C-alpha positions, -999 to 999 in steps of 0.1 A, spaced: 194 -272 566 199 -312 567 196 -331 601 208 -361 611 204 -383 643 224 -414 660 197 -434 677 206 -460 701 174 -489 697 158 -504 728 145 -540 727 161 -552 693 191 -568 680 203 -537 663 225 -512 681 222 -483 661 202 -464 639 218 -434 619 191 -412 598 202 -380 577 168 -360 567 169 -332 543 154 -298 545 118 -314 526 117 -340 555 128 -366 533 150 -393 546 180 -392 523 203 -419 541 196 -445 564 217 -474 584 211 -498 609 243 -513 630 235 -546 639 200 -569 639 191 -591 611 210 -578 579 187 -587 550 155 -573 569 177 -540 580 189 -537 543 154 -541 532 141 -515 555 169 -490 542 162 -494 506 124 -491 510 127 -459 532 153 -440 514 135 -410 497 106 -414 514 88 -381 539 96 -387 576 58 -388 584 53 -415 558 77 -439 573 62 -431 607 28 -440 599 37 -470 584 64 -484 608 49 -474 643 37 -497 666 52 -529 645 67 -562 665 89 -587 660 75 -617 672 72 -616 709 87 -584 715 67 -552 722 90 -532 692 108 -539 661 138 -525 642 112 -506 617 93 -497 650 126 -482 665 132 -463 633 97 -445 638 107 -432 674 138 -420 661 124 -406 635 103 -387 659 134 -376 682 147 -364 652 118 -341 643 115 -331 684 150 -321 681 161 -343 710 
């Protein structure tokens, strides 16, 4: 059974992150609503087909300029919440 989360990121330009993950813990779909168009499309293209744990380990803790977080970091947080069933 695949899982889905719509996560409202905090501290970034994106307004929503929609994620679908299959039974093998592979990201099958990712959509950022808002944010830097080229960067978010790049993230979407790179992580589609990747295992959730690999994405989290690569993106967690990335900052954007002087901000303490970023869209990639918020994606890692959303994936944590998905795995915990929040």
